[in-house]
C-alpha positions in Angstrom: 9.8 -8.4 -2.5 11.2 -6.4 -5.7 9.8 -3.1 -6.0 10.7 -0.6 -9.0 9.9 3.2 -7.8 9.7 5.6 -10.3 9.9 9.0 -9.4 12.3 7.9 -6.3 14.2 11.1 -6.0 11.1 13.3 -5.6 9.4 14.2 -2.5 6.7 11.1 -1.7 8.9 8.8 -3.5 11.9 9.2 -1.4 10.1 9.5 1.7 8.3 5.8 0.6 11.6 4.5 -0.3 13.1 5.3 3.3 10.6 4.2 5.1 9.9 0.8 2.9 13.8 -0.1 3.4 13.5 0.8 7.1 10.5 -1.5 7.8 11.1 -4.5 5.6 14.7 -5.6 5.6 14.2 -8.2 2.9 12.5 -6.0 0.4 14.7 -4.3 -2.4 14.1 -1.2 -4.9 15.4 -0.2 -7.8 14.4 3.6 -8.5 14.0 4.9 -11.5 14.0 8.7 -12.1 15.0 10.8 -14.6 16.1 14.0 -12.1 14.1 16.8 -13.0 14.3 20.0 -11.4 12.3 18.4 -8.7 14.5 15.5 -8.3 17.2 15.5 -6.0 19.7 12.7 -5.5 20.3 14.3 -1.9 17.1 12.5 -1.3 18.4 9.0 -1.3 22.0 9.5 0.5 23.2 7.2 2.9 20.5 4.2 1.5 21.8 0.9 1.5 23.4 0.0 -2.1 22.6 -3.7 -1.8 19.0 -2.9 -1.8 18.4 0.2 -3.5 19.5 0.7 -7.1 19.4 4.1 -8.6 18.6 4.2 -12.6 18.4 7.4 -13.6 16.1 7.5 -16.8 12.6 8.8 -18.6 9.9 6.3 -17.5 8.4 7.7 -21.2 11.2 5.9 -22.7 9.9 2.0 -23.2 13.9 1.0 -23.6 14.7 2.1 -20.4 11.5 1.0 -18.5 11.8 -2.5 -19.9 15.6 -3.0 -18.9 15.0 -1.8 -15.8 11.9 -4.4 -14.9 14.0 -7.1 -16.7 16.2 -7.3 -13.9 13.7 -8.7 -11.8 10.4 -6.8 -10.4 7.5 -7.9 -8.5 5.6 -4.5 -8.3 5.7 -1.1 -9.6 4.5 1.9 -7.6 4.3 4.9 -10.0 5.1 8.1 -8.2 6.6 9.9 -11.2 4.9 12.8 -12.2 4.8 16.1 -13.5 3.0 17.9 -10.3 2.8 21.7 -10.2 -0.2 23.3 -11.3 1.3 26.4 -12.3 3.8 25.1 -14.5 0.9 23.1 -16.2 -1.0 25.9 -16.7 2.3 27.6 -18.3 3.0 24.6 -20.4 1.0 21.6 -20.6 3.0 19.4 -22.8 5.7 18.0 -20.3 2.4 16.9 -18.1 1.0 15.0 -21.3 4.2 13.4 -22.2 5.0 12.3 -18.2 2.0 11.8 -16.7 0.0 10.0 -19.5 2.4 8.4 -22.1 4.8 7.7 -19.1 2.2 5.7 -17.6 1.2 4.0 -20.5 4.7 3.0 -21.0 4.9 1.5 -17.7 1.5 -0.1 -17.8 2.7 -1.8 -21.0 6.1 -3.1 -19.5 4.4 -4.3 -16.2 2.1 -6.4 -18.9 4.8 -7.6 -21.0 7.0 -8.6 -18.0 4.1 -10.2 -15.6 4.3 -7.6 -12.9 2.2 -8.9 -10.0 1.3 -5.6 -8.6 1.2 -1.9 -10.4 0.2 0.8 -7.5 -0.6 4.3 -9.4 -0.1 7.1 -7.0 -2.7 9.7 -7.8 -4.4 12.7 -6.3 -7.5 14.2 -5.1 -7.1 16.6 -7.6 -8.8 14.4 -10.3 -12.3 15.1 -8.9 -12.3 18.8 -9.5 -13.5 21.2 -6.9 -16.0 20.6 -3.8 -18.3 23.1 -2.3 -18.2 23.8 1.4 -19.8 20.6 2.7 -19.4 17.1 1.5 -16.2 14.6 0.5 -15.1 13.1 -2.3 -15.5 9.1 -2.7 -13.7 7.0 -4.5 -16.9 6.5 -7.5 -17.3 10.3 -7.2 -16.9 11.3 -11.1 -13.9 13.3 -12.4 -13.9 16.4 -13.2 -10.4 17.9 -13.2 -9.9 21.4 -13.5 -6.1 22.0 -14.6 -3.8 20.4 -17.0 -2.2 18.6 -14.4 -5.4 17.1 -12.8 -6.5 16.3 -16.0 -3.2 14.3 -17.1 -3.7 12.3 -13.8 -7.2 11.7 -14.1 -6.4 10.4 -17.7 -3.4 8.4 -16.0 -6.2 6.8 -13.6 -8.3 6.0 -16.9 -5.3 4.3 -18.8 -4.9 2.0 -15.5 -8.4 1.2 -15.1 -8.6 0.5 -18.7 -5.3 -1.9 -18.6 -7.2 -3.7 -15.6 -10.5 -4.3 -17.4 -9.0 -5.2 -20.6 -5.9 -6.9 -20.0 -6.2 -8.1 -16.2 -3.5 -6.5 -15.3 -3.5 -6.2 -11.4 -3.5 -2.3 -11.2 -4.7 -0.4 -8.0 -5.2 3.5 -7.8 -4.5 5.3 -5.1 -5.8 9.1 -5.1 -4.1 11.2 -1.9 -5.0 14.7 -0.6 -2.0 17.5 -0.5 0.9 16.1 1.4 3.5 17.9 3.3 6.8 17.1 5.1 10.4 16.5 4.5 12.2 16.9 0.9 9.3 18.4 -0.6 10.6 20.7 -3.2 10.3 24.4 -2.4 7.7 25.4 -5.0 4.5 24.0 -3.0 2.4 25.6 -0.6 4.0 24.7 2.6 7.4 24.9 1.8 7.5 28.2 -0.1 6.0 29.5 3.2 8.2 28.2 5.2 11.2 29.2 3.2 9.9 32.8 2.6 9.4 33.3 5.9 12.8 31.9 7.3 14.6 34.2 5.0 12.0 37.2 5.8 10.6 37.2 2.2 6.9 38.1 1.1 4.9 35.1 1.3 2.8 34.7 -1.7 -1.3 33.6 -1.2 -3.5 33.2 -3.9 -6.5 35.4 -3.8 -8.4 35.4 -0.5 -6.6 32.8 1.0 -9.4 31.0 1.6 -9.2 27.6 -0.7 -9.5 24.6 1.7 -7.1 21.8 1.3 -6.9 18.7 3.2 -3.4 17.7 4.4 -2.0 14.7 4.7 1.8 13.9 6.4 4.0 12.1 4.2 4.9 9.5 6.3 1.1 8.4 7.0 0.9 8.4 3.3 3.9 6.3 2.6 2.1 3.9 5.9 -1.1 3.9 3.2 0.9 2.7 0.3 2.2 0.1 2.2 -1.1 -1.3 3.2 -2.4 -1.2 -0.2 0.7 -3.6 -1.4 0.3 -5.9 1.5 -3.5 -6.2 1.0 -5.1 -4.0 -1.4 -7.6 -5.4 -3.9 -6.7 -5.6 -7.5 -8.9 -3.1 -9.8 -9.6 -0.9 -6.4 -9.2 2.6 -6.0 -7.8 4.0 -2.6 -8.7 7.6 -1.0 -6.0 8.5 1.4 -6.6 11.9 3.1 -5.5 13.3 6.6 -8.7 14.5 7.5 -7.3 17.9 8.4 -8.7 20.7 6.8 -7.5 24.0 6.7 -7.4 27.2 4.6 -4.2 28.4 3.1 -4.7 31.6 5.1 -4.8 29.5 8.4 -2.1 27.4 7.5 0.0 30.6 6.2 -0.8 32.2 9.3 0.2 29.1 11.6 3.2 28.4 9.7 4.7 32.0 10.5 3.2 31.9 14.4 5.4 28.8 14.6 8.6 30.6 13.2 8.1 33.7 15.2 7.2 35.8 12.1 4.8 38.7 11.3 1.5 38.0 9.5 2.3 41.1 7.8 4.8 39.1 5.6 1.5 37.3 3.8 1.2 39.2 0.3 -2.4 38.2 -1.7 -1.7 37.9 -5.4 -3.8 37.6 -8.2 -5.5 34.1 -8.1 -4.5 30.9 -10.2 -6.8 30.2 -13.2 -9.2 27.6 -12.5 -8.1 27.3 -9.0 -10.0 24.8 -7.3 -12.0 26.1 -3.9 -11.9 22.9 -2.0 -10.4 19.5 -1.6 -11.7 16.8 0.8 -11.5 13.1 0.6 -13.2 10.0 2.3 -10.7 7.6 3.6 -13.4 5.5 5.0 -12.7 2.4 2.4 -8.9 2.1 3.0 -9.5 2.5 7.0 -12.2 -0.2 6.7 -10.7 -2.6 4.2 -6.8 -2.4 5.2 -7.0 -1.2 8.7 -5.3 2.1 7.9 -5.6 5.6 9.5 -3.4 8.7 9.8 -1.0 8.1 13.0 0.9 11.6 13.1 -0.7 14.6 15.0 -1.0 17.3 12.3 0.6 20.3 14.8 3.5 17.8 15.6 4.2 17.0 11.8 3.7 20.4 10.6 6.3 21.8 13.4 8.5 18.8 12.5 8.4 19.7 8.6 9.3 23.1 9.7 12.4 22.1 12.0 13.6 20.2 8.8 13.6 23.3 6.6 15.2 25.1 8.7 17.9 22.9 9.3 18.9 21.7 5.6 19.2 25.2 4.3 21.7 23.5 2.1 19.2 21.4 0.6 16.7 23.9 -0.6 18.8 26.9 -0.7 18.7 29.1 -4.2 21.7 27.7 -5.1 21.0 24.0 -5.1 17.2 23.3 -6.0 15.7 26.9 -5.9 14.1 27.3 -9.7 15.7 30.1 -11.6 
């Protein structure tokens, strides 16, 4: 099988490439990434050159996308996205360009070249915010509350339109918050880890009681593999880790594992429109595709902390820290 992975220099995309090439010796990957601040070529070092081809380019550029696909692609998995909510609040324009226009360019190229499967990797944030009870299902209404989540919801609807109008074999997945190695240090877990390692204050929005469902990135990769192998065209699959924690609980646990005092936590002004809780029902992908989370959360968090502690050269300010 020949896959086009977009955003393969980023966090989830690079983990997926490493996982797939390790599990499927006859699969080959073209990795299309424009190497923004969150994309790091170190993320795909050591991959076999005869099975992994890196192409630097923008998914919003039709010529680049069509050239990449014309070399022979069966499946597209679209990870490429501007994904940081704070950045979307400061400047929504790149999110519209990449997440909406870029997805449309990919969909059109997939239609033109007869791609057999298009996987749109989306987020539970498109559903909006939950109260203290209940979970989101695949048929829950979309109610995004940030420019980021609105751009992802728009991309999801474009995928639906291309399936309904053109019969393009599209599948949308919506995952809960991922964590693991190689996540850019602007997201909550790596921010907390890296700040704690350097004895800097750990920023925590508002009262810290916002709840997230945490999914280890390796489990997410396994879920996407299951979707590629057995997913049904036109469907949506929620992918959750089943481990809900408040941000405060998670920050305190990371500090505890690092032997750092909870006094490092600094409550800061809350993010505008900050969603209070996310949680998804993963029952559909479990029933239909036989997937469920495999990794114990405590162990996965410990391994993630150890990865950042052992890879200062990857996340140190001189190389990837935002200016």
